[in-house]
Residue, then its C-alpha position, 0 to 999 in steps of 0.5 A: m509548467t513549473d506549477l505542474i513540475i512542483l506538484f509532482f514533486i511535493t505529491f511523488s514525496a508525500a506518496l514515497l514517505g507515505v510507503v515508508p512505514p511497514g505495510l501490507i503492500n511493501i512487506t509483501a513486495a520485500k517477501i516476494s524479492t527474498q523468496k521468488g527474486k528481485m524481478n518478481g518483487v518489482v512485477f509485484s510493485i508495478g501492479a500495485s502501483i497500477v491501482v495506486l494510479i486508479q485509488a488516486i483518481i478515485a481520491v481526487m474525484i471525490s474527495k470534497y464528497l467523503y469530507n462532506n460525508q463522514q458516514i463514508i470514511a466510516v465505511l471504508e475503515k470497517a471494510a478495512l477492520v474486516i479485510f486487515g483480520l482476515l489477512g492476519i488469520y491467513f498469514f499466521i496460517i501460512a506461516q505455520k505451513k511454512k516450513e513443510k513447504e519451505k523447500r518446495i517453494r524454492m525450487v519451482k520456477v515462479s511466474k511474474k506474471g502471478s507476481f504482478f497479479k497479486g500486486i494489483f489483488l493486495a493492493m485492491l483490498n488494501v483501501l488505506p490509501i484512498p483516504y490519504f491521497v484525499g487528504l493531500n488532494a485537500l491540502w493541496r488544493t486549499s494551500g493553492l498548489m492544486e486546482f481541479t483540472i485535468p493536467d493538475i490531476i494528471v500530475f497529482v496521480f502520476g506523482t502518487g503512482f511513482g512515488t509509491f512503486a520507488m518506496l516499494y522497489m527500495y524495500v524489493f532492493y534492499f532485502n534482495k541485496s544482502q542474502s543473509k537479511s532476505g534469509s532471515f526476512s524471508k523466514y519470519s515474513d508471514h509472522i511479520l505480516s500477521v502481526l502487522m494486520l493485528i496492530l492495523v486492526i487495533v488501530t482501526l478500531f481505536r479511529i471507529f471508536y474515536n470517531k464515535d465518541t467525538s461525533v456524540 
């Protein structure tokens, strides 16, 4: 039992720290919180965290296979490159049109159900957590903190889900708490997301070409 508690705590902490840097999901959670209210941001975070649970299960089940077959990781990186590029264009277009629609958006009553499914959708597009969770799983197994057993897998999966949700909630709470900060962030949130996607495209391109060079 003690081993499972330790496993949960370190997995929770690793997942929480993995969401600290600004990314697609946490910035969007903050954006929804500032534009549609704290509860919509929380509901979005719940939807995203549910997908993270599924991604963690996939990571556990195929971690060994992924590390023995680098071609699979290469395919995921190329898929991420296309997704980040398209999202960058999307957020840039939204940012350009935002001034015209801003007043109307604030007057519309927002459905929490829509925020929930948006969280699921964006989290499904974000494939980066899978390699990260694969790495965590491999590290825990190598260090003897985790075995390939049902209890360990369940604890690992829920640790990633709760850790991710905890950090998303912090983003939601922080940007919702201060109205002045919320207004400024909400105004430029789509620009921030567009720039973020561009950075992720550059980083992914670097990783693809770096891996190609080292494999030669």
